[in-house]
Biopython code that builds the backbone (N, CA, C, O; Angstrom):
import numpy as np
from Bio.PDB.StructureBuilder import StructureBuilder

atoms = [
    (1, "MET", "N", (20.887, -39.338, -57.070)),
    (1, "MET", "CA", (20.876, -40.807, -56.567)),
    (1, "MET", "C", (20.389, -40.907, -55.197)),
    (1, "MET", "O", (20.926, -41.706, -54.430)),
    (2, "SER", "N", (19.483, -40.216, -54.843)),
    (2, "SER", "CA", (19.155, -39.883, -53.660)),
    (2, "SER", "C", (17.871, -40.400, -53.761)),
    (2, "SER", "O", (17.325, -40.621, -54.842)),
    (3, "PHE", "N", (17.254, -40.646, -52.427)),
    (3, "PHE", "CA", (15.428, -41.320, -52.607)),
    (3, "PHE", "C", (14.797, -40.155, -52.322)),
    (3, "PHE", "O", (13.573, -40.214, -52.204)),
    (4, "LYS", "N", (15.363, -39.061, -52.177)),
    (4, "LYS", "CA", (13.932, -37.710, -51.900)),
    (4, "LYS", "C", (13.814, -37.283, -53.207)),
    (4, "LYS", "O", (14.838, -37.176, -53.882)),
    (5, "GLN", "N", (12.679, -37.008, -53.699)),
    (5, "GLN", "CA", (12.308, -36.379, -54.814)),
    (5, "GLN", "C", (12.737, -35.174, -55.439)),
    (5, "GLN", "O", (13.286, -35.229, -56.539)),
    (6, "PRO", "N", (12.494, -33.800, -54.697)),
    (6, "PRO", "CA", (13.304, -32.915, -54.912)),
    (6, "PRO", "C", (14.891, -32.811, -54.153)),
    (6, "PRO", "O", (15.221, -33.106, -53.005)),
    (7, "ASP", "N", (15.497, -32.405, -55.011)),
    (7, "ASP", "CA", (16.797, -32.627, -54.858)),
    (7, "ASP", "C", (17.247, -31.442, -53.882)),
    (7, "ASP", "O", (16.395, -30.606, -53.580)),
    (8, "LEU", "N", (18.684, -31.319, -53.320)),
    (8, "LEU", "CA", (19.098, -30.387, -52.462)),
    (8, "LEU", "C", (18.874, -28.886, -52.915)),
    (8, "LEU", "O", (18.588, -27.957, -52.160)),
    (9, "ARG", "N", (19.055, -28.817, -54.291)),
    (9, "ARG", "CA", (19.188, -27.526, -55.070)),
    (9, "ARG", "C", (17.833, -27.003, -55.489)),
    (9, "ARG", "O", (17.729, -25.808, -55.764)),
    (10, "GLU", "N", (16.887, -27.728, -55.551)),
    (10, "GLU", "CA", (15.238, -27.462, -55.656)),
    (10, "GLU", "C", (14.522, -27.004, -54.197)),
    (10, "GLU", "O", (13.726, -26.067, -54.122)),
    (11, "ARG", "N", (14.883, -27.706, -53.224)),
    (11, "ARG", "CA", (14.461, -27.492, -51.642)),
    (11, "ARG", "C", (15.425, -25.954, -51.276)),
    (11, "ARG", "O", (14.927, -25.171, -50.468)),
    (12, "GLN", "N", (16.445, -25.701, -51.757)),
    (12, "GLN", "CA", (16.997, -24.336, -51.500)),
    (12, "GLN", "C", (16.093, -23.308, -52.202)),
    (12, "GLN", "O", (15.630, -22.306, -51.658)),
    (13, "LEU", "N", (15.920, -23.646, -53.358)),
    (13, "LEU", "CA", (15.437, -22.564, -54.034)),
    (13, "LEU", "C", (14.017, -22.388, -53.448)),
    (13, "LEU", "O", (13.888, -21.339, -52.817)),
    (14, "ALA", "N", (13.088, -23.059, -53.503)),
    (14, "ALA", "CA", (11.566, -23.368, -52.535)),
    (14, "ALA", "C", (12.062, -22.450, -51.075)),
    (14, "ALA", "O", (11.227, -21.622, -50.711)),
    (15, "ALA", "N", (12.878, -22.510, -50.542)),
    (15, "ALA", "CA", (13.283, -21.825, -49.555)),
    (15, "ALA", "C", (13.154, -20.442, -49.471)),
    (15, "ALA", "O", (12.459, -19.658, -48.825)),
    (16, "ALA", "N", (14.182, -20.360, -50.463)),
    (16, "ALA", "CA", (14.735, -18.876, -50.718)),
    (16, "ALA", "C", (13.427, -18.079, -51.225)),
    (16, "ALA", "O", (13.233, -16.906, -50.904)),
    (17, "LYS", "N", (12.570, -18.797, -52.026)),
    (17, "LYS", "CA", (11.653, -18.133, -52.540)),
    (17, "LYS", "C", (10.415, -17.995, -51.555)),
    (17, "LYS", "O", (9.700, -16.993, -51.535)),
    (18, "ALA", "N", (10.248, -19.019, -50.800)),
    (18, "ALA", "CA", (9.729, -18.521, -49.272)),
    (18, "ALA", "C", (10.002, -17.397, -48.605)),
    (18, "ALA", "O", (9.153, -16.509, -48.528)),
    (19, "LYS", "N", (11.356, -17.269, -47.970)),
    (19, "LYS", "CA", (11.861, -15.978, -47.461)),
    (19, "LYS", "C", (11.560, -14.475, -48.249)),
    (19, "LYS", "O", (11.159, -13.413, -47.772)),
    (20, "LYS", "N", (11.947, -14.868, -49.744)),
    (20, "LYS", "CA", (11.607, -13.700, -50.450)),
    (20, "LYS", "C", (10.119, -13.260, -50.237)),
    (20, "LYS", "O", (9.994, -12.036, -50.181)),
    (21, "ALA", "N", (9.110, -13.889, -50.121)),
    (21, "ALA", "CA", (7.692, -13.611, -50.537)),
    (21, "ALA", "C", (7.106, -13.397, -49.285)),
    (21, "ALA", "O", (6.072, -12.736, -49.193)),
    (22, "ALA", "N", (7.678, -13.904, -48.280)),
    (22, "ALA", "CA", (7.357, -13.310, -46.538)),
    (22, "ALA", "C", (8.117, -11.740, -46.286)),
    (22, "ALA", "O", (7.636, -10.861, -45.571)),
    (23, "LEU", "N", (9.264, -11.646, -46.969)),
    (23, "LEU", "CA", (9.708, -10.366, -47.070)),
    (23, "LEU", "C", (8.892, -9.383, -47.576)),
    (23, "LEU", "O", (8.588, -8.299, -47.078)),
    (24, "GLU", "N", (8.640, -9.771, -48.395)),
    (24, "GLU", "CA", (8.004, -9.023, -49.467)),
    (24, "GLU", "C", (6.759, -8.596, -48.915)),
    (24, "GLU", "O", (6.505, -7.395, -48.827)),
    (25, "GLN", "N", (5.852, -9.600, -48.483)),
    (25, "GLN", "CA", (4.456, -9.557, -47.420)),
    (25, "GLN", "C", (4.807, -8.338, -46.254)),
    (25, "GLN", "O", (4.116, -7.366, -45.948)),
    (26, "PHE", "N", (5.931, -8.698, -45.810)),
    (26, "PHE", "CA", (6.029, -7.524, -44.711)),
    (26, "PHE", "C", (6.393, -6.575, -45.071)),
    (26, "PHE", "O", (6.119, -5.681, -44.271)),
    (27, "GLN", "N", (7.083, -6.130, -46.200)),
    (27, "GLN", "CA", (7.574, -4.710, -46.423)),
    (27, "GLN", "C", (6.310, -4.250, -47.067)),
    (27, "GLN", "O", (6.230, -3.022, -47.038)),
    (28, "ALA", "N", (5.135, -4.930, -47.730)),
    (28, "ALA", "CA", (3.950, -4.256, -48.212)),
    (28, "ALA", "C", (3.029, -3.668, -46.872)),
    (28, "ALA", "O", (2.517, -2.549, -46.903)),
    (29, "LYS", "N", (2.896, -4.629, -45.653)),
    (29, "LYS", "CA", (2.821, -4.367, -44.465)),
    (29, "LYS", "C", (2.914, -2.881, -43.837)),
    (29, "LYS", "O", (2.082, -2.032, -43.516)),
    (30, "ILE", "N", (4.560, -2.986, -43.812)),
    (30, "ILE", "CA", (5.131, -1.890, -43.501)),
    (30, "ILE", "C", (4.748, -0.381, -44.032)),
    (30, "ILE", "O", (4.543, 0.673, -43.430)),
    (31, "ALA", "N", (4.742, -0.737, -45.409)),
    (31, "ALA", "CA", (4.506, 0.544, -46.349)),
    (31, "ALA", "C", (3.205, 0.925, -46.099)),
    (31, "ALA", "O", (2.910, 2.118, -46.161)),
    (32, "ASP", "N", (2.237, -0.063, -45.775)),
    (32, "ASP", "CA", (0.325, 0.281, -45.698)),
    (32, "ASP", "C", (0.323, 1.538, -44.776)),
    (32, "ASP", "O", (0.775, 1.650, -43.637)),
    (33, "PRO", "N", (-0.375, 2.556, -45.655)),
    (33, "PRO", "CA", (-0.789, 3.831, -44.762)),
    (33, "PRO", "C", (-1.864, 3.606, -43.798)),
    (33, "PRO", "O", (-1.960, 4.454, -42.911)),
    (34, "ALA", "N", (-2.694, 2.632, -43.792)),
    (34, "ALA", "CA", (-3.318, 2.373, -42.364)),
    (34, "ALA", "C", (-2.596, 1.747, -41.329)),
    (34, "ALA", "O", (-3.130, 1.768, -40.220)),
    (35, "LEU", "N", (-1.096, 0.989, -41.485)),
    (35, "LEU", "CA", (-0.566, 0.513, -40.262)),
    (35, "LEU", "C", (0.154, 1.984, -39.710)),
    (35, "LEU", "O", (0.395, 2.244, -38.531)),
    (36, "ALA", "N", (0.383, 2.724, -40.706)),
    (36, "ALA", "CA", (0.967, 3.899, -39.710)),
    (36, "ALA", "C", (-0.072, 4.563, -39.280)),
    (36, "ALA", "O", (0.123, 4.923, -38.119)),
    (37, "GLN", "N", (-1.391, 4.987, -39.808)),
    (37, "GLN", "CA", (-2.404, 5.488, -38.968)),
    (37, "GLN", "C", (-2.753, 4.403, -37.695)),
    (37, "GLN", "O", (-2.822, 4.969, -36.604)),
    (38, "ARG", "N", (-2.887, 3.546, -37.681)),
    (38, "ARG", "CA", (-3.224, 2.470, -36.638)),
    (38, "ARG", "C", (-1.749, 2.995, -35.636)),
    (38, "ARG", "O", (-1.974, 3.547, -34.559)),
    (39, "LEU", "N", (-0.994, 2.879, -35.871)),
    (39, "LEU", "CA", (0.346, 2.915, -34.646)),
    (39, "LEU", "C", (0.021, 4.163, -34.444)),
    (39, "LEU", "O", (-0.456, 4.224, -33.310)),
    (40, "THR", "N", (0.026, 5.422, -35.053)),
    (40, "THR", "CA", (-0.247, 6.511, -34.513)),
    (40, "THR", "C", (-1.212, 6.627, -33.279)),
    (40, "THR", "O", (-1.020, 7.116, -32.165)),
    (41, "ALA", "N", (-2.491, 5.922, -33.924)),
    (41, "ALA", "CA", (-3.391, 6.058, -32.805)),
    (41, "ALA", "C", (-3.124, 5.565, -31.590)),
    (41, "ALA", "O", (-3.325, 6.147, -30.525)),
    (42, "ARG", "N", (-2.506, 4.106, -31.794)),
    (42, "ARG", "CA", (-1.739, 3.204, -30.529)),
    (42, "ARG", "C", (-1.222, 4.324, -29.762)),
    (42, "ARG", "O", (-1.656, 4.525, -28.628)),
    (43, "ALA", "N", (-0.315, 5.087, -30.288)),
    (43, "ALA", "CA", (0.664, 5.988, -29.614)),
    (43, "ALA", "C", (0.053, 6.918, -28.839)),
    (43, "ALA", "O", (0.336, 6.910, -27.641)),
    (44, "ALA", "N", (-0.914, 7.918, -29.351)),
    (44, "ALA", "CA", (-1.875, 8.412, -28.710)),
    (44, "ALA", "C", (-2.471, 7.947, -27.680)),
    (44, "ALA", "O", (-2.193, 8.514, -26.624)),
    (45, "HIS", "N", (-3.325, 6.953, -27.632)),
    (45, "HIS", "CA", (-3.927, 6.477, -26.998)),
    (45, "HIS", "C", (-3.196, 5.882, -25.593)),
    (45, "HIS", "O", (-3.628, 5.812, -24.443)),
    (46, "ALA", "N", (-1.621, 5.399, -26.314)),
    (46, "ALA", "CA", (-0.808, 5.016, -24.802)),
    (46, "ALA", "C", (-0.580, 6.268, -24.299)),
    (46, "ALA", "O", (-0.427, 6.230, -23.078)),
    (47, "VAL", "N", (-0.481, 7.579, -24.867)),
    (47, "VAL", "CA", (0.101, 8.722, -24.197)),
    (47, "VAL", "C", (-1.449, 8.988, -23.114)),
    (47, "VAL", "O", (-1.326, 9.114, -21.896)),
    (48, "GLU", "N", (-2.600, 9.029, -23.693)),
    (48, "GLU", "CA", (-3.784, 9.123, -22.898)),
    (48, "GLU", "C", (-3.767, 8.478, -21.837)),
    (48, "GLU", "O", (-3.951, 9.053, -20.764)),
    (49, "ARG", "N", (-3.553, 7.204, -21.912)),
    (49, "ARG", "CA", (-3.502, 6.052, -20.770)),
    (49, "ARG", "C", (-2.501, 6.502, -19.689)),
    (49, "ARG", "O", (-2.897, 6.384, -18.530)),
    (50, "GLN", "N", (-1.271, 6.997, -19.885)),
    (50, "GLN", "CA", (-0.635, 7.432, -18.979)),
    (50, "GLN", "C", (-1.024, 8.980, -18.202)),
    (50, "GLN", "O", (-0.871, 9.397, -17.054)),
    (51, "ALA", "N", (-1.505, 9.472, -19.255)),
    (51, "ALA", "CA", (-1.918, 10.906, -18.480)),
    (51, "ALA", "C", (-3.199, 10.362, -17.586)),
    (51, "ALA", "O", (-3.156, 10.942, -16.501)),
    (52, "ILE", "N", (-4.086, 9.647, -17.638)),
    (52, "ILE", "CA", (-5.133, 8.856, -16.688)),
    (52, "ILE", "C", (-4.538, 7.881, -15.448)),
    (52, "ILE", "O", (-5.087, 7.402, -14.456)),
    (53, "LYS", "N", (-3.400, 7.822, -15.875)),
    (53, "LYS", "CA", (-2.925, 7.217, -14.666)),
    (53, "LYS", "C", (-1.785, 8.027, -13.930)),
    (53, "LYS", "O", (-1.336, 7.576, -12.876)),
    (54, "GLN", "N", (-1.425, 8.915, -14.324)),
    (54, "GLN", "CA", (-0.681, 9.863, -13.875)),
    (54, "GLN", "C", (-1.698, 10.828, -12.696)),
    (54, "GLN", "O", (-1.415, 11.221, -11.564)),
    (55, "THR", "N", (-3.085, 11.006, -13.595)),
    (55, "THR", "CA", (-3.889, 11.906, -12.721)),
    (55, "THR", "C", (-4.598, 10.736, -11.419)),
    (55, "THR", "O", (-4.792, 11.122, -10.266)),
    (56, "ARG", "N", (-4.842, 9.605, -11.789)),
    (56, "ARG", "CA", (-5.267, 8.868, -10.886)),
    (56, "ARG", "C", (-4.350, 8.285, -9.673)),
    (56, "ARG", "O", (-4.854, 7.880, -8.626)),
    (57, "GLU", "N", (-2.926, 8.286, -9.930)),
    (57, "GLU", "CA", (-1.725, 8.338, -8.911)),
    (57, "GLU", "C", (-1.593, 9.596, -7.893)),
    (57, "GLU", "O", (-1.259, 9.614, -6.708)),
    (58, "ALA", "N", (-2.014, 10.750, -8.867)),
    (58, "ALA", "CA", (-1.808, 11.875, -7.963)),
    (58, "ALA", "C", (-3.219, 11.979, -7.171)),
    (58, "ALA", "O", (-3.172, 12.403, -6.017)),
    (59, "GLU", "N", (-4.457, 11.621, -7.719)),
    (59, "GLU", "CA", (-5.562, 11.578, -6.746)),
    (59, "GLU", "C", (-5.530, 10.699, -5.580)),
    (59, "GLU", "O", (-6.092, 10.851, -4.495)),
    (60, "LYS", "N", (-4.736, 9.703, -6.012)),
    (60, "LYS", "CA", (-4.772, 8.639, -4.663)),
    (60, "LYS", "C", (-3.805, 8.968, -3.785)),
    (60, "LYS", "O", (-3.962, 8.610, -2.618)),
    (61, "ALA", "N", (-2.360, 9.873, -4.238)),
    (61, "ALA", "CA", (-1.526, 10.360, -3.484)),
    (61, "ALA", "C", (-2.442, 11.678, -2.537)),
    (61, "ALA", "O", (-2.276, 11.825, -1.326)),
    (62, "GLU", "N", (-3.170, 12.337, -3.173)),
    (62, "GLU", "CA", (-3.804, 13.322, -2.245)),
    (62, "GLU", "C", (-4.731, 12.797, -1.081)),
    (62, "GLU", "O", (-4.839, 13.291, 0.041)),
    (63, "ARG", "N", (-5.366, 11.709, -1.582)),
    (63, "ARG", "CA", (-6.353, 11.073, -0.556)),
    (63, "ARG", "C", (-5.282, 10.408, 0.539)),
    (63, "ARG", "O", (-5.315, 10.801, 1.705)),
    (64, "LYS", "N", (-4.559, 9.631, 0.217)),
    (64, "LYS", "CA", (-3.568, 9.408, 1.380)),
    (64, "LYS", "C", (-3.042, 10.958, 2.360)),
    (64, "LYS", "O", (-3.300, 11.425, 3.470)),
    (65, "ALA", "N", (-2.338, 11.270, 1.389)),
    (65, "ALA", "CA", (-2.248, 12.778, 2.418)),
    (65, "ALA", "C", (-3.600, 13.055, 3.188)),
    (65, "ALA", "O", (-3.559, 12.843, 4.400)),
    (66, "ARG", "N", (-4.415, 13.358, 2.821)),
    (66, "ARG", "CA", (-6.006, 13.392, 3.408)),
    (66, "ARG", "C", (-6.206, 12.475, 4.486)),
    (66, "ARG", "O", (-6.628, 12.839, 5.583)),
    (67, "GLU", "N", (-5.909, 11.277, 4.198)),
    (67, "GLU", "CA", (-6.503, 10.620, 5.182)),
    (67, "GLU", "C", (-4.984, 10.498, 6.562)),
    (67, "GLU", "O", (-5.213, 9.984, 7.657)),
    (68, "ALA", "N", (-4.211, 10.803, 6.365)),
    (68, "ALA", "CA", (-2.886, 10.602, 6.962)),
    (68, "ALA", "C", (-3.024, 11.941, 7.850)),
    (68, "ALA", "O", (-2.508, 12.040, 8.963)),
    (69, "GLU", "N", (-3.771, 12.950, 7.239)),
    (69, "GLU", "CA", (-4.074, 14.016, 8.122)),
    (69, "GLU", "C", (-5.291, 14.059, 9.105)),
    (69, "GLU", "O", (-5.387, 14.775, 10.102)),
    (70, "ARG", "N", (-6.063, 13.291, 8.704)),
    (70, "ARG", "CA", (-7.118, 12.839, 9.545)),
    (70, "ARG", "C", (-6.650, 11.911, 10.646)),
    (70, "ARG", "O", (-7.046, 12.273, 11.754)),
    (71, "VAL", "N", (-6.053, 11.019, 10.642)),
    (71, "VAL", "CA", (-5.605, 10.284, 11.478)),
    (71, "VAL", "C", (-4.788, 10.979, 12.356)),
    (71, "VAL", "O", (-4.944, 10.760, 13.558)),
    (72, "ARG", "N", (-3.807, 11.907, 11.935)),
    (72, "ARG", "CA", (-3.249, 12.726, 13.209)),
    (72, "ARG", "C", (-4.249, 13.577, 13.834)),
    (72, "ARG", "O", (-4.301, 13.866, 15.029)),
    (73, "GLN", "N", (-5.070, 13.966, 12.872)),
    (73, "GLN", "CA", (-6.104, 15.065, 13.860)),
    (73, "GLN", "C", (-6.809, 14.195, 14.975)),
    (73, "GLN", "O", (-7.159, 14.635, 16.070)),
    (74, "ALA", "N", (-6.968, 12.884, 14.530)),
    (74, "ALA", "CA", (-7.741, 12.091, 15.424)),
    (74, "ALA", "C", (-7.021, 11.816, 16.665)),
    (74, "ALA", "O", (-7.501, 11.919, 17.794)),
    (75, "GLU", "N", (-5.663, 11.408, 16.327)),
    (75, "GLU", "CA", (-4.478, 11.179, 17.538)),
    (75, "GLU", "C", (-4.377, 12.248, 18.373)),
    (75, "GLU", "O", (-4.232, 12.052, 19.579)),
    (76, "ARG", "N", (-4.433, 13.386, 17.908)),
    (76, "ARG", "CA", (-4.547, 14.701, 18.575)),
    (76, "ARG", "C", (-5.391, 14.907, 19.434)),
    (76, "ARG", "O", (-5.155, 15.266, 20.587)),
    (77, "GLU", "N", (-6.882, 14.615, 18.758)),
    (77, "GLU", "CA", (-7.753, 14.870, 19.752)),
    (77, "GLU", "C", (-7.880, 13.481, 20.779)),
    (77, "GLU", "O", (-8.661, 13.382, 21.724)),
    (78, "ALA", "N", (-7.494, 13.076, 20.601)),
    (78, "ALA", "CA", (-7.467, 11.781, 21.155)),
    (78, "ALA", "C", (-6.558, 11.727, 22.373)),
    (78, "ALA", "O", (-6.843, 11.064, 23.370)),
    (79, "ALA", "N", (-5.375, 12.502, 22.241)),
    (79, "ALA", "CA", (-4.288, 12.955, 23.146)),
    (79, "ALA", "C", (-5.081, 14.073, 23.873)),
    (79, "ALA", "O", (-4.994, 14.113, 25.100)),
    (80, "LEU", "N", (-5.858, 14.996, 23.213)),
    (80, "LEU", "CA", (-6.120, 16.170, 24.261)),
    (80, "LEU", "C", (-7.462, 15.456, 25.206)),
    (80, "LEU", "O", (-7.603, 15.667, 26.411)),
    (81, "ALA", "N", (-8.206, 14.748, 24.531)),
    (81, "ALA", "CA", (-9.234, 13.858, 25.496)),
    (81, "ALA", "C", (-8.888, 13.354, 26.551)),
    (81, "ALA", "O", (-9.441, 13.695, 27.597)),
    (82, "ALA", "N", (-7.709, 12.252, 26.526)),
    (82, "ALA", "CA", (-7.025, 11.861, 27.718)),
    (82, "ALA", "C", (-6.612, 12.692, 28.059)),
    (82, "ALA", "O", (-7.278, 12.849, 29.082)),
    (83, "GLU", "N", (-5.636, 13.845, 28.015)),
    (83, "GLU", "CA", (-5.250, 14.423, 28.708)),
    (83, "GLU", "C", (-6.605, 15.450, 30.016)),
    (83, "GLU", "O", (-6.484, 15.732, 31.208)),
    (84, "ARG", "N", (-7.700, 15.706, 29.060)),
    (84, "ARG", "CA", (-8.518, 16.075, 29.552)),
    (84, "ARG", "C", (-9.023, 15.223, 30.794)),
    (84, "ARG", "O", (-9.202, 15.688, 31.919)),
    (85, "ALA", "N", (-9.212, 13.976, 30.436)),
    (85, "ALA", "CA", (-9.863, 12.916, 31.420)),
    (85, "ALA", "C", (-8.893, 13.185, 32.582)),
    (85, "ALA", "O", (-9.359, 13.509, 33.675)),
    (86, "ALA", "N", (-7.698, 13.078, 32.419)),
    (86, "ALA", "CA", (-6.516, 12.731, 33.583)),
    (86, "ALA", "C", (-6.827, 14.093, 34.445)),
    (86, "ALA", "O", (-6.762, 13.926, 35.663)),
    (87, "ALA", "N", (-7.121, 15.286, 34.041)),
    (87, "ALA", "CA", (-6.734, 16.417, 34.608)),
    (87, "ALA", "C", (-8.049, 16.393, 35.673)),
    (87, "ALA", "O", (-8.030, 16.695, 36.867)),
    (88, "GLU", "N", (-9.569, 15.790, 34.595)),
    (88, "GLU", "CA", (-10.481, 15.991, 35.293)),
    (88, "GLU", "C", (-10.663, 14.542, 37.005)),
    (88, "GLU", "O", (-11.305, 14.593, 38.054)),
    (89, "LYS", "N", (-9.805, 13.590, 36.456)),
    (89, "LYS", "CA", (-9.876, 12.795, 37.512)),
    (89, "LYS", "C", (-9.000, 13.014, 38.440)),
    (89, "LYS", "O", (-9.120, 12.460, 39.532)),
    (90, "ALA", "N", (-7.844, 13.960, 38.134)),
    (90, "ALA", "CA", (-6.898, 14.264, 39.451)),
    (90, "ALA", "C", (-8.028, 15.589, 40.209)),
    (90, "ALA", "O", (-8.079, 15.826, 41.416)),
    (91, "GLU", "N", (-8.704, 16.177, 39.314)),
    (91, "GLU", "CA", (-9.613, 17.109, 40.052)),
    (91, "GLU", "C", (-10.187, 16.640, 40.898)),
    (91, "GLU", "O", (-9.967, 16.939, 42.071)),
    (92, "ARG", "N", (-11.316, 15.552, 40.429)),
    (92, "ARG", "CA", (-12.106, 14.484, 40.985)),
    (92, "ARG", "C", (-11.481, 14.177, 42.527)),
    (92, "ARG", "O", (-12.050, 14.387, 43.598)),
    (93, "GLU", "N", (-10.277, 13.675, 42.328)),
    (93, "GLU", "CA", (-9.522, 12.970, 43.966)),
    (93, "GLU", "C", (-9.156, 14.205, 44.415)),
    (93, "GLU", "O", (-9.597, 14.252, 45.564)),
    (94, "ARG", "N", (-8.574, 15.285, 44.155)),
    (94, "ARG", "CA", (-8.574, 16.583, 45.120)),
    (94, "ARG", "C", (-9.488, 17.079, 45.473)),
    (94, "ARG", "O", (-9.414, 17.792, 46.474)),
    (95, "GLU", "N", (-10.454, 16.942, 44.944)),
    (95, "GLU", "CA", (-12.476, 17.149, 45.902)),
    (95, "GLU", "C", (-12.602, 15.829, 46.742)),
    (95, "GLU", "O", (-12.989, 15.881, 47.910)),
    (96, "GLN", "N", (-12.349, 14.929, 46.278)),
    (96, "GLN", "CA", (-12.992, 13.862, 47.204)),
    (96, "GLN", "C", (-11.779, 13.498, 48.456)),
    (96, "GLN", "O", (-12.053, 12.914, 49.504)),
    (97, "GLU", "N", (-10.369, 14.003, 48.059)),
    (97, "GLU", "CA", (-9.507, 14.193, 49.217)),
    (97, "GLU", "C", (-10.084, 15.086, 50.069)),
    (97, "GLU", "O", (-10.265, 14.650, 51.206)),
    (98, "ALA", "N", (-10.492, 16.423, 49.816)),
    (98, "ALA", "CA", (-10.728, 17.504, 50.369)),
    (98, "ALA", "C", (-12.080, 17.017, 51.292)),
    (98, "ALA", "O", (-12.177, 17.081, 52.517)),
    (99, "GLU", "N", (-12.858, 16.628, 50.546)),
    (99, "GLU", "CA", (-13.989, 16.269, 51.441)),
    (99, "GLU", "C", (-13.782, 14.995, 52.311)),
    (99, "GLU", "O", (-14.789, 14.723, 52.965)),
    (100, "ARG", "N", (-12.572, 14.012, 52.513)),
    (100, "ARG", "CA", (-12.234, 13.323, 53.410)),
    (100, "ARG", "C", (-11.968, 13.905, 54.392)),
    (100, "ARG", "O", (-12.412, 13.604, 55.500)),
    (101, "LYS", "N", (-10.884, 15.221, 54.061)),
    (101, "LYS", "CA", (-10.302, 15.733, 54.759)),
    (101, "LYS", "C", (-11.640, 16.101, 55.875)),
    (101, "LYS", "O", (-11.936, 15.545, 56.932)),
    (102, "ALA", "N", (-12.181, 17.072, 55.283)),
    (102, "ALA", "CA", (-13.216, 17.891, 56.247)),
    (102, "ALA", "C", (-13.920, 17.212, 56.720)),
    (102, "ALA", "O", (-14.441, 17.726, 57.710)),
    (103, "ALA", "N", (-14.449, 15.593, 56.378)),
    (103, "ALA", "CA", (-15.087, 14.564, 57.127)),
    (103, "ALA", "C", (-14.419, 14.198, 58.531)),
    (103, "ALA", "O", (-14.970, 13.893, 59.588)),
    (104, "ARG", "N", (-13.190, 14.310, 58.247)),
    (104, "ARG", "CA", (-12.410, 13.603, 59.306)),
    (104, "ARG", "C", (-12.212, 14.671, 60.287)),
    (104, "ARG", "O", (-12.243, 14.497, 61.505)),
    (105, "ASP", "N", (-11.973, 15.972, 59.595)),
    (105, "ASP", "CA", (-11.668, 17.210, 60.539)),
    (105, "ASP", "C", (-13.272, 17.486, 61.642)),
    (105, "ASP", "O", (-13.451, 17.792, 62.821)),
    (106, "ALA", "N", (-13.900, 17.267, 60.820)),
    (106, "ALA", "CA", (-15.437, 17.097, 61.356)),
    (106, "ALA", "C", (-15.631, 16.411, 62.556)),
    (106, "ALA", "O", (-16.059, 16.873, 63.613)),
    (107, "ARG", "N", (-15.143, 14.824, 62.208)),
    (107, "ARG", "CA", (-15.173, 13.989, 63.484)),
    (107, "ARG", "C", (-14.202, 14.450, 64.513)),
    (107, "ARG", "O", (-14.600, 14.651, 65.660)),
    (108, "TYR", "N", (-13.218, 14.594, 64.253)),
    (108, "TYR", "CA", (-11.991, 15.270, 65.281)),
    (108, "TYR", "C", (-12.603, 16.548, 66.010)),
    (108, "TYR", "O", (-12.374, 16.706, 67.209)),
    (109, "ALA", "N", (-13.331, 17.403, 65.347)),
    (109, "ALA", "CA", (-13.778, 18.512, 66.031)),
    (109, "ALA", "C", (-14.916, 18.099, 67.142)),
    (109, "ALA", "O", (-15.011, 18.629, 68.249)),
    (110, "ALA", "N", (-15.772, 17.039, 66.634)),
    (110, "ALA", "CA", (-16.898, 16.412, 67.363)),
    (110, "ALA", "C", (-16.217, 15.663, 68.688)),
    (110, "ALA", "O", (-16.561, 15.805, 69.862)),
    (111, "ARG", "N", (-15.145, 14.819, 68.154)),
    (111, "ARG", "CA", (-14.436, 14.390, 69.617)),
    (111, "ARG", "C", (-13.748, 15.254, 70.591)),
    (111, "ARG", "O", (-13.555, 14.860, 71.742)),
    (112, "LYS", "N", (-13.414, 16.273, 70.231)),
    (112, "LYS", "CA", (-12.940, 17.489, 70.668)),
    (112, "LYS", "C", (-13.677, 17.901, 71.938)),
    (112, "LYS", "O", (-13.442, 17.911, 73.146)),
    (113, "ALA", "N", (-15.107, 18.382, 70.765)),
    (113, "ALA", "CA", (-16.090, 19.198, 71.765)),
    (113, "ALA", "C", (-16.343, 18.013, 73.081)),
    (113, "ALA", "O", (-16.207, 18.181, 74.293)),
    (114, "ARG", "N", (-16.713, 16.921, 72.401)),
    (114, "ARG", "CA", (-17.404, 16.033, 73.502)),
    (114, "ARG", "C", (-16.322, 15.737, 74.623)),
    (114, "ARG", "O", (-16.781, 15.462, 75.731)),
    (115, "SER", "N", (-14.946, 15.758, 74.477)),
    (115, "SER", "CA", (-14.225, 15.729, 75.608)),
    (115, "SER", "C", (-14.115, 16.728, 76.695)),
    (115, "SER", "O", (-13.819, 16.548, 77.876)),
    (116, "LYS", "N", (-14.475, 18.043, 75.931)),
    (116, "LYS", "CA", (-14.705, 19.496, 76.464)),
    (116, "LYS", "C", (-15.811, 19.302, 77.497)),
    (116, "LYS", "O", (-15.765, 19.767, 78.636)),
    (117, "ARG", "N", (-16.818, 18.567, 76.994)),
    (117, "ARG", "CA", (-17.859, 18.655, 77.691)),
    (117, "ARG", "C", (-17.811, 17.989, 79.118)),
    (117, "ARG", "O", (-18.395, 18.537, 80.053)),
    (118, "ARG", "N", (-17.278, 17.082, 79.253)),
    (118, "ARG", "CA", (-17.273, 16.357, 80.434)),
    (118, "ARG", "C", (-16.557, 16.788, 81.218)),
    (118, "ARG", "O", (-16.447, 16.246, 82.318)),
]
sb = StructureBuilder()
sb.init_structure("model")
sb.init_model(0)
sb.init_chain("A")
sb.init_seg("    ")
for serial, (resi, resn, name, xyz) in enumerate(atoms, 1):
    if name == "N":
        sb.init_residue(resn, " ", resi, " ")
    sb.init_atom(name, np.array(xyz, "f"), 0.0, 1.0, " ", f" {name:<3s}", serial, name[0])
structure = sb.get_structure()
C-alpha cells in the first residue's frame, strides 16, 4: 500500500545482490596473479627508492661535513692572517718609534753640539 513501486523487500534484495557482486569483484581482483605481480614490483620499487634516498642523504651529509670543514679552515686561515697582520703592524710601529727616537736623539745631540760650540 505504498506509493513506491518496489517494496522494501525488493529493495533489500537488490542491495544485497549489489553488495555480493561488489564483494565477488573485489575477491576476483585480489586473486588475480597480475595484481600480486604488480604489488611485488611496487614493493621492490619502493625499496629501490628508499635505498636511493638514503644514498642521497649520505652524500648530502658528506657534502655538509666537507663544507663545514672548509668553513673552519677558512676561519683558521683568516685568524692566522689577522694575527700576522697585527704582528706586522706592531713591528712597523716599533720600527717607526725607533726611527722617531733616533731622529729625536739626533736633534738633541745636534742641539748639544751647537751649545758646546758657543
